[in-house]
C-alpha positions as CSV (number, residue, x, y, z in Angstrom):
1,M,-0.2,-0.1,0.0
2,E,2.8,2.6,0.9
3,E,4.1,2.1,-2.3
4,A,1.1,2.7,-4.4
5,R,0.5,5.7,-2.3
6,Q,3.8,7.2,-2.3
7,A,3.6,6.7,-6.8
8,H,0.3,8.2,-7.1
9,H,1.9,11.5,-4.6
10,A,4.4,11.5,-7.5
11,A,1.6,11.4,-10.3
12,F,-0.4,13.6,-8.4
13,A,2.5,16.6,-8.0
14,E,3.1,16.0,-11.8
15,A,-1.0,15.8,-12.8
16,Q,-1.1,19.6,-11.2
17,M,1.3,21.3,-13.3
18,I,-1.0,20.1,-16.6
19,A,-4.3,19.1,-15.6
20,S,-7.5,20.9,-15.9
21,A,-9.7,21.3,-13.6
22,Q,-11.9,19.1,-14.6
23,V,-9.4,16.1,-13.8
24,L,-7.8,18.0,-10.7
25,I,-11.2,17.9,-9.0
26,E,-11.3,14.3,-9.9
27,L,-7.4,13.4,-8.5
28,D,-8.3,15.4,-5.3
29,G,-11.2,13.1,-4.3
30,M,-9.1,10.2,-5.3
31,T,-6.6,11.4,-3.0
32,V,-8.9,11.8,-0.5
33,A,-10.7,8.5,-0.5
34,L,-7.0,6.7,-1.0
35,S,-5.7,8.2,2.0
36,E,-8.9,7.3,4.1
37,V,-8.5,3.6,2.9
38,Y,-4.5,3.9,3.6
39,R,-6.0,5.0,6.8
40,R,-8.6,2.2,7.6
41,G,-5.4,-0.7,6.5
42,L,-3.1,0.7,8.5
43,C,-5.4,0.9,11.8
44,L,-6.4,-2.7,11.1
45,E,-2.7,-4.2,10.4
46,E,-1.8,-2.3,14.0
47,G,-4.7,-3.8,15.2
48,N,-6.7,-1.0,16.0
49,P,-9.1,-1.1,13.4
50,D,-12.4,1.0,12.9
51,P,-15.5,0.3,14.1
52,D,-16.0,-0.8,10.1
53,G,-13.1,-1.8,9.9
54,S,-12.8,-5.7,9.8
55,F,-10.7,-7.5,6.8
56,D,-13.6,-7.9,4.8
57,E,-15.0,-4.1,5.0
58,V,-11.5,-2.5,4.3
59,R,-11.2,-5.1,1.3
60,A,-14.4,-3.7,0.2
61,D,-13.0,0.0,0.7
62,F,-10.6,-0.9,-2.0
63,Q,-13.0,-2.6,-4.9
64,R,-14.9,0.7,-4.8
65,L,-11.8,2.9,-4.9
66,W,-10.9,0.5,-7.8
67,L,-14.1,1.3,-9.3
68,R,-13.7,5.2,-8.7
69,W,-10.2,4.5,-10.0
70,E,-11.8,3.8,-13.5
71,G,-14.4,6.6,-13.3
72,M,-11.3,8.9,-12.9
73,R,-9.5,7.5,-15.8
74,D,-12.6,7.9,-18.1
75,V,-13.1,11.7,-16.8
76,M,-9.0,12.0,-17.8
77,R,-9.7,10.7,-21.2
78,V,-12.4,12.2,-22.4
79,D,-9.8,15.8,-21.1
80,L,-7.8,14.4,-23.7
81,G,-10.2,13.4,-26.3
82,V,-10.3,9.6,-26.0
83,A,-13.2,7.4,-25.6
84,P,-13.8,6.6,-22.2
85,G,-13.5,2.8,-21.5
86,S,-11.7,2.4,-24.7
């Protein structure tokens, strides 16, 4: 998770220099969501999970995050003039 988080931060920093306002809105939302799922995963790993932070619930968070990622990618593709999902 940490490696993915660092990669996201690096890519996000680069995108802030060139991305459109709409893409930045998506990236900001993804950053908040990634941070929360990362925090929940760490709490679980440390033995201090959130009340709704079982392994299955954190796993479901990651699955929702993946769906959000696909939506963000579609916004980015439209911004670039490429059909979403292709």
